[in-house]
C-alpha angles and dihedrals in degrees: 000000000000092000090050091052091050091049091051091049091049091052091049090051092050092050092046091049090050092049094048091047091049089050091051091051091048093052103038110028109097097197109070090209092056090044093052092045093053093044091054092044093049094050099037098048107042113211097357095059095053090043091055091047095053092044100043109010103056120080105216090162093073092057092044092047092049090052089050091053094045087055089062098260128128124346117006117252119262108283094022120116120265119253109282100243093045092051091047091055095046110124119237134189094043109167094223090057088072097040134059094313093062096096092047093048091053088055095044094047089054102045100037095046088208126104127232110260125204132207098060131141118209121192123192116231114194115208127333090290088075101024103050098052090049092048093046091049090053091051092046092053097042115129106180118009141009117187116182128180124176134165094212117027107172125205095223126109094293093048091050091053088057091047090053093049092047092047092052090049090054090051090053089057097256116150103243127185125175123190120192128179113249092228097039090053089064093068092090142026134262093039112252092224091063092049092049092049091051088053090053093247112146106241135172134189120229113231099343115203111270142152090214131093094306093058129211107302102184093156102039105080134164102241095169122125111203135157117176121179123192090338092278106073124054141175127200140151137102101307124115122197116266147094093270091077093060108098103172090081093032116198134176108293096029115157128208118214147156127238131176136221112211132191124179143054094317089069085075089063089050090052091048089053091053093046090051091052093046092050090046091053100039110015090236114134111220121198111269125239124283123222117270109206097175115113111232103165149330101276119118107208144177130191115228117202113189133174148127090284090073126095090233140023095267100184092048091054092047093049095051090043097053092043088057093059097043111121109178117005142010120189120188126183118178136148095216119042118178107143125191122225094271093053092046089051092048092051093046092046091053091049092048090052088060098261114144102238116190125183120194117194136166115272090217116032124205087225108056095191090056091048092052093048091047093054091053087069096050099086098058092046093049089047092065099041106272109144116223126195129185115215118217122237145318094077112257114217096180121134115203140153121184124183119193113312101313116041126075129174115194134164143082105320124107124200096255136098092261094060097034097046114011113029130074103241137180122206134171125224111209126188103192126122092205095056090042090055093050092048091046089054090051090048092049092049091053093044093050091063093042132096116252112226117223133197089241090057092051092046090049096059114120115259093249090055091049091050091047093051094045091050091050089050089061087063093051096113090057102044 
C-alpha cells in the first residue's frame, strides 16, 4: 500500500513537472517551432523531456550576460551611450552613409552598439602557412599585452610553437591571457590548458562543463578567434590553431582558411571583446583598450560581437539587412550552410532583384550530416537564381561575405543555426574597395575550379539520397 502511494505521488510529480516545463516553453520560447517541439517532448517523455529542456533548452547565458553588462562590463546595453573614446573616434561624413548603404548602417549602428572606425589596415592571410608566422612574430615582439582566444587550440607541433612563444612573453614580463573553449579544447590530447598552465601561461576555459550553478552548456560555445597584441595589432578570422591549417606540406585532413591581420583603431574593439569574454569566464577585470589615433590605412571597420547573451540574433539581422541593400553582387563562402527561412528568403529576394548571388561551399564536408541538410536547401535557391558552387578538396573552412565592391564581412561565424543563434562569434565589417577587390579575386579563383550545381543535378539525385537529405534537414535547428 505504501509503495503504491509513493508510485502515485511520483507519477503526479512527473506529470506536474512536464506541465510546468511545457508552460515555460510556451511563454518564453520565441520560435514557435522550438516551443512546440519542447512542449511535445516534455509531455510525451515524462521526466526525461523536462530534464533535457532545462539542461539544453534554457538560455541562462542571456540573463548572466545582461547582469554582466548592467554591472558596467563589456558592451553597453541597447540604448546606452557608447564608450567615450570609441564614440570620439567614430568616423562621420562617409559617402556611403548617404547612399544605398544608409538603411543598413542605421540598423548596424543600432544592433552592434559600436561605431565605424577609420584609419585601419587589413591584410589577408591565406592558410596557417601565412597566418601562424605573422601571429607568432606579433607574440614574440609584444611589449605589454598578449590576449589570445581560440575555439580549437591543438597540442600538436603548431600548438606547441604558440605555447613556447606565449611562455617566453610571460618571462619577458608581458601580460598574457589565453582563453580556450571548454569543448574546443577536447579536440586534441594532451589538453592545451594543462600544457599552458605548466608553462606558466595564464589560461581559462570558457563555459566548462559543470552540474553546478553555471549549468551544462553543451551548445553555447565560444567560437571566436582573436589575438590582440599591445592594443594596436590584431588577428581574427576563421582559423583555429593546429597543424591541419598548414597546406605547404599537405596531409590528409588539411583545411584551407582565411585569417586577417589588422592595425588601427578597430583593434581596440577586438581587445574589448576579448576582455569581456575573459571577465565573463573568470571574473577578472582586464584594463580596457586605449584609443589608437595613428592612421594605418583606408579601411573603415567595425567589430561585431554576437552571442546568446544578446537580446536579439545580431548576426542574423545584419545578414538580412545587408542583403537587402545589395545592388550588383553578393559572394558568400562558408563551410557550413544551413539557412533558416528568413535567410533563404533574403538570398532569393536579392537574386530576384537582379543581384548576382553566388554561394561557394565545400564539395566534401567534414560533417556529413551538415552536408546532407545543406543540400536539401539547394533546389529552392537555384529555382530563384542563386548560383551554387561546390569547391573540391581540401576542405575550405573560410567564412566570407562580399557585397558589391565595398562591403566585406569576415570572421568566425558560419551560416548555420549554431553560429547565428548559439555560439559566441566575432566578425569584422570592413568598408574598403581595395580589400573587397582582393577578396573578390580570391573568391573568383576558388569558384573557377569549383563545380556549378544545377537544378537538373538536384532533381536527378536517387530517391534514397533525397530522403537522406530531407531527413537531415529536419534536424537543421540542432546542427
